[in-house]
N, CA, C and O atoms as a GROMACS GRO file, in nm:
protein
  240
    1MET      N    1   0.081  -0.131  -0.025
    1MET     CA    2  -0.006   0.011   0.010
    1MET      C    3   0.082   0.135  -0.040
    1MET      O    4   0.204   0.125  -0.052
    2SER      N    5   0.027   0.230  -0.063
    2SER     CA    6   0.099   0.373  -0.110
    2SER      C    7   0.151   0.437   0.008
    2SER      O    8   0.106   0.377   0.106
    3MET      N    9   0.219   0.524   0.040
    3MET     CA   10   0.200   0.671   0.188
    3MET      C   11   0.053   0.704   0.130
    3MET      O   12  -0.021   0.608   0.147
    4MET      N   13   0.008   0.780   0.084
    4MET     CA   14  -0.115   0.862   0.075
    4MET      C   15  -0.216   0.757   0.119
    4MET      O   16  -0.280   0.772   0.222
    5GLY      N   17  -0.232   0.624   0.021
    5GLY     CA   18  -0.327   0.523   0.130
    5GLY      C   19  -0.306   0.480   0.227
    5GLY      O   20  -0.414   0.460   0.282
    6ARG      N   21  -0.211   0.444   0.300
    6ARG     CA   22  -0.204   0.471   0.406
    6ARG      C   23  -0.231   0.600   0.488
    6ARG      O   24  -0.290   0.581   0.595
    7LEU      N   25  -0.208   0.691   0.466
    7LEU     CA   26  -0.254   0.809   0.500
    7LEU      C   27  -0.440   0.834   0.487
    7LEU      O   28  -0.526   0.878   0.562
    8ARG      N   29  -0.437   0.797   0.397
    8ARG     CA   30  -0.584   0.787   0.398
    8ARG      C   31  -0.672   0.716   0.492
    8ARG      O   32  -0.758   0.764   0.566
    9ILE      N   33  -0.626   0.559   0.475
    9ILE     CA   34  -0.700   0.525   0.654
    9ILE      C   35  -0.685   0.638   0.744
    9ILE      O   36  -0.792   0.679   0.788
   10PHE      N   37  -0.588   0.694   0.782
   10PHE     CA   38  -0.586   0.713   0.912
   10PHE      C   39  -0.610   0.792   0.933
   10PHE      O   40  -0.634   0.820   1.051
   11VAL      N   41  -0.625   0.919   0.794
   11VAL     CA   42  -0.702   1.020   0.880
   11VAL      C   43  -0.909   0.939   0.851
   11VAL      O   44  -0.991   0.959   0.940
   12VAL      N   45  -0.938   0.881   0.759
   12VAL     CA   46  -1.051   0.840   0.834
   12VAL      C   47  -1.048   0.717   0.994
   12VAL      O   48  -1.150   0.719   1.062
   13GLN      N   49  -0.970   0.651   1.025
   13GLN     CA   50  -0.982   0.608   1.130
   13GLN      C   51  -0.946   0.729   1.195
   13GLN      O   52  -1.029   0.816   1.173
   14GLU      N   53  -0.884   0.754   1.243
   14GLU     CA   54  -0.851   0.829   1.416
   14GLU      C   55  -0.844   1.033   1.310
   14GLU      O   56  -0.738   1.082   1.273
   15PRO      N   57  -0.977   1.099   1.289
   15PRO     CA   58  -0.982   1.215   1.281
   15PRO      C   59  -0.930   1.360   1.275
   15PRO      O   60  -0.893   1.453   1.203
   16VAL      N   61  -0.961   1.292   1.464
   16VAL     CA   62  -0.953   1.409   1.541
   16VAL      C   63  -0.790   1.469   1.607
   16VAL      O   64  -0.758   1.579   1.652
   17VAL      N   65  -0.687   1.303   1.580
   17VAL     CA   66  -0.545   1.290   1.559
   17VAL      C   67  -0.522   1.332   1.435
   17VAL      O   68  -0.414   1.279   1.409
   18ALA      N   69  -0.546   1.380   1.363
   18ALA     CA   70  -0.482   1.396   1.180
   18ALA      C   71  -0.499   1.564   1.178
   18ALA      O   72  -0.420   1.640   1.122
   19ALA      N   73  -0.586   1.594   1.232
   19ALA     CA   74  -0.636   1.809   1.218
   19ALA      C   75  -0.598   1.810   1.368
   19ALA      O   76  -0.606   1.914   1.432
   20SER      N   77  -0.559   1.701   1.422
   20SER     CA   78  -0.419   1.765   1.531
   20SER      C   79  -0.323   1.825   1.454
   20SER      O   80  -0.244   1.919   1.449
   21CYS      N   81  -0.345   1.773   1.422
   21CYS     CA   82  -0.187   1.712   1.346
   21CYS      C   83  -0.105   1.806   1.273
   21CYS      O   84   0.012   1.844   1.260
   22LEU      N   85  -0.277   1.833   1.210
   22LEU     CA   86  -0.252   1.960   1.060
   22LEU      C   87  -0.245   2.109   1.142
   22LEU      O   88  -0.226   2.215   1.082
   23ILE      N   89  -0.262   2.102   1.275
   23ILE     CA   90  -0.282   2.246   1.289
   23ILE      C   91  -0.148   2.258   1.380
   23ILE      O   92  -0.122   2.372   1.420
   24ALA      N   93  -0.062   2.152   1.416
   24ALA     CA   94   0.036   2.162   1.489
   24ALA      C   95   0.102   2.246   1.376
   24ALA      O   96   0.136   2.364   1.382
   25GLY      N   97   0.112   2.150   1.260
   25GLY     CA   98   0.204   2.200   1.216
   25GLY      C   99   0.186   2.301   1.141
   25GLY      O  100   0.286   2.342   1.081
   26PHE      N  101   0.056   2.374   1.120
   26PHE     CA  102   0.050   2.502   1.064
   26PHE      C  103   0.102   2.611   1.190
   26PHE      O  104   0.128   2.730   1.168
   27GLY      N  105   0.112   2.546   1.327
   27GLY     CA  106   0.141   2.632   1.420
   27GLY      C  107   0.286   2.672   1.414
   27GLY      O  108   0.342   2.778   1.441
   28LEU      N  109   0.343   2.525   1.359
   28LEU     CA  110   0.492   2.561   1.372
   28LEU      C  111   0.572   2.612   1.240
   28LEU      O  112   0.689   2.643   1.223
   29PHE      N  113   0.426   2.605   1.127
   29PHE     CA  114   0.537   2.685   1.006
   29PHE      C  115   0.503   2.839   0.983
   29PHE      O  116   0.584   2.920   0.938
   30LEU      N  117   0.340   2.878   1.027
   30LEU     CA  118   0.355   3.023   1.017
   30LEU      C  119   0.461   3.073   1.127
   30LEU      O  120   0.514   3.169   1.071
   31PRO      N  121   0.497   3.064   1.204
   31PRO     CA  122   0.519   3.156   1.322
   31PRO      C  123   0.673   3.159   1.197
   31PRO      O  124   0.712   3.268   1.154
   32ALA      N  125   0.736   3.042   1.159
   32ALA     CA  126   0.870   3.072   1.081
   32ALA      C  127   0.918   3.085   0.945
   32ALA      O  128   1.025   3.079   0.886
   33VAL      N  129   0.762   3.111   0.911
   33VAL     CA  130   0.772   3.226   0.800
   33VAL      C  131   0.699   3.315   0.792
   33VAL      O  132   0.694   3.346   0.673
   34VAL      N  133   0.588   3.428   0.896
   34VAL     CA  134   0.516   3.447   0.885
   34VAL      C  135   0.687   3.599   0.947
   34VAL      O  136   0.759   3.678   0.886
   35ARG      N  137   0.672   3.568   1.053
   35ARG     CA  138   0.806   3.681   1.144
   35ARG      C  139   0.904   3.660   1.098
   35ARG      O  140   0.978   3.658   1.196
   36PRO      N  141   0.995   3.630   0.967
   36PRO     CA  142   1.059   3.686   0.932
   36PRO      C  143   1.030   3.814   0.788
   36PRO      O  144   1.089   3.919   0.761
   37MET      N  145   0.921   3.747   0.727
   37MET     CA  146   0.863   3.824   0.660
   37MET      C  147   0.824   3.960   0.732
   37MET      O  148   0.865   4.056   0.666
   38LEU      N  149   0.726   4.012   0.899
   38LEU     CA  150   0.731   4.146   0.928
   38LEU      C  151   0.873   4.199   0.976
   38LEU      O  152   0.939   4.295   0.936
   39ASP      N  153   0.894   4.122   1.058
   39ASP     CA  154   1.041   4.197   1.041
   39ASP      C  155   1.166   4.231   0.937
   39ASP      O  156   1.265   4.300   0.961
   40SER      N  157   1.131   4.163   0.816
   40SER     CA  158   1.172   4.276   0.677
   40SER      C  159   1.135   4.402   0.641
   40SER      O  160   1.194   4.477   0.562
   41PHE      N  161   0.979   4.435   0.736
   41PHE     CA  162   1.001   4.553   0.674
   41PHE      C  163   1.003   4.627   0.712
   41PHE      O  164   0.962   4.610   0.826
   42GLU      N  165   1.044   4.797   0.683
   42GLU     CA  166   1.038   4.882   0.662
   42GLU      C  167   1.047   4.930   0.771
   42GLU      O  168   1.145   5.000   0.746
   43THR      N  169   1.014   4.962   0.923
   43THR     CA  170   0.998   5.030   1.015
   43THR      C  171   1.040   5.224   1.002
   43THR      O  172   1.131   5.300   0.968
   44ALA      N  173   0.852   5.225   1.071
   44ALA     CA  174   0.955   5.406   1.071
   44ALA      C  175   1.008   5.454   1.148
   44ALA      O  176   1.022   5.416   1.264
   45LYS      N  177   1.048   5.544   1.101
   45LYS     CA  178   1.168   5.623   1.167
   45LYS      C  179   1.168   5.647   1.269
   45LYS      O  180   1.049   5.676   1.282
   46PRO      N  181   1.234   5.668   1.420
   46PRO     CA  182   1.197   5.711   1.538
   46PRO      C  183   1.199   5.915   1.498
   46PRO      O  184   1.290   5.981   1.447
   47VAL      N  185   1.052   5.964   1.549
   47VAL     CA  186   1.072   6.064   1.561
   47VAL      C  187   1.211   6.098   1.687
   47VAL      O  188   1.247   6.017   1.773
   48PRO      N  189   1.264   6.220   1.669
   48PRO     CA  190   1.339   6.262   1.766
   48PRO      C  191   1.287   6.358   1.855
   48PRO      O  192   1.199   6.430   1.807
   49GLN      N  193   1.328   6.381   2.002
   49GLN     CA  194   1.228   6.402   2.089
   49GLN      C  195   1.294   6.545   2.154
   49GLN      O  196   1.409   6.589   2.161
   50PRO      N  197   1.186   6.584   2.190
   50PRO     CA  198   1.256   6.764   2.113
   50PRO      C  199   1.288   6.817   2.294
   50PRO      O  200   1.246   6.789   2.405
   51ALA      N  201   1.365   6.888   2.246
   51ALA     CA  202   1.442   6.932   2.410
   51ALA      C  203   1.340   6.935   2.512
   51ALA      O  204   1.234   6.988   2.479
   52LEU      N  205   1.350   6.888   2.631
   52LEU     CA  206   1.276   6.870   2.795
   52LEU      C  207   1.265   7.068   2.803
   52LEU      O  208   1.147   7.102   2.811
   53SER      N  209   1.330   7.148   2.802
   53SER     CA  210   1.346   7.252   2.833
   53SER      C  211   1.204   7.321   2.751
   53SER      O  212   1.118   7.381   2.817
   54ASP      N  213   1.193   7.305   2.621
   54ASP     CA  214   1.190   7.284   2.510
   54ASP      C  215   1.003   7.279   2.582
   54ASP      O  216   0.928   7.373   2.608
   55VAL      N  217   0.985   7.150   2.593
   55VAL     CA  218   0.846   7.112   2.656
   55VAL      C  219   0.814   7.197   2.740
   55VAL      O  220   0.722   7.275   2.714
   56VAL      N  221   0.888   7.204   2.875
   56VAL     CA  222   0.846   7.270   2.989
   56VAL      C  223   0.816   7.444   2.972
   56VAL      O  224   0.752   7.508   3.056
   57ALA      N  225   0.870   7.496   2.862
   57ALA     CA  226   0.851   7.635   2.823
   57ALA      C  227   0.716   7.661   2.706
   57ALA      O  228   0.645   7.758   2.678
   58GLY      N  229   0.726   7.540   2.664
   58GLY     CA  230   0.552   7.530   2.551
   58GLY      C  231   0.654   7.566   2.464
   58GLY      O  232   0.713   7.501   2.550
   59LYS      N  233   0.712   7.593   2.405
   59LYS     CA  234   0.750   7.614   2.243
   59LYS      C  235   0.767   7.472   2.173
   59LYS      O  236   0.804   7.362   2.213
   60LYS      N  237   0.729   7.518   2.062
   60LYS     CA  238   0.686   7.424   1.976
   60LYS      C  239   0.775   7.362   1.897
   60LYS      O  240   0.738   7.276   1.817
   0.00000   0.00000   0.00000
C-alpha cells in the first residue's frame, strides 16, 4: 500500500488526531515564515524627542 493510501486510512480512522497534527503543523510553519516577513518590512523612522527645556517652556 502506498503512503497516500495509509494516510487516507489514518485520517478516516483517527480524524481528531489527523486534524490536531494539521493544526500543529500550521502552528510550527506560520511563525517560521511570517515572523521573518514582518521583520523585513522597513520600520518607521524614530521621531526625535524635543529638548526638555522646550517642552517645559511650551515652545514648539
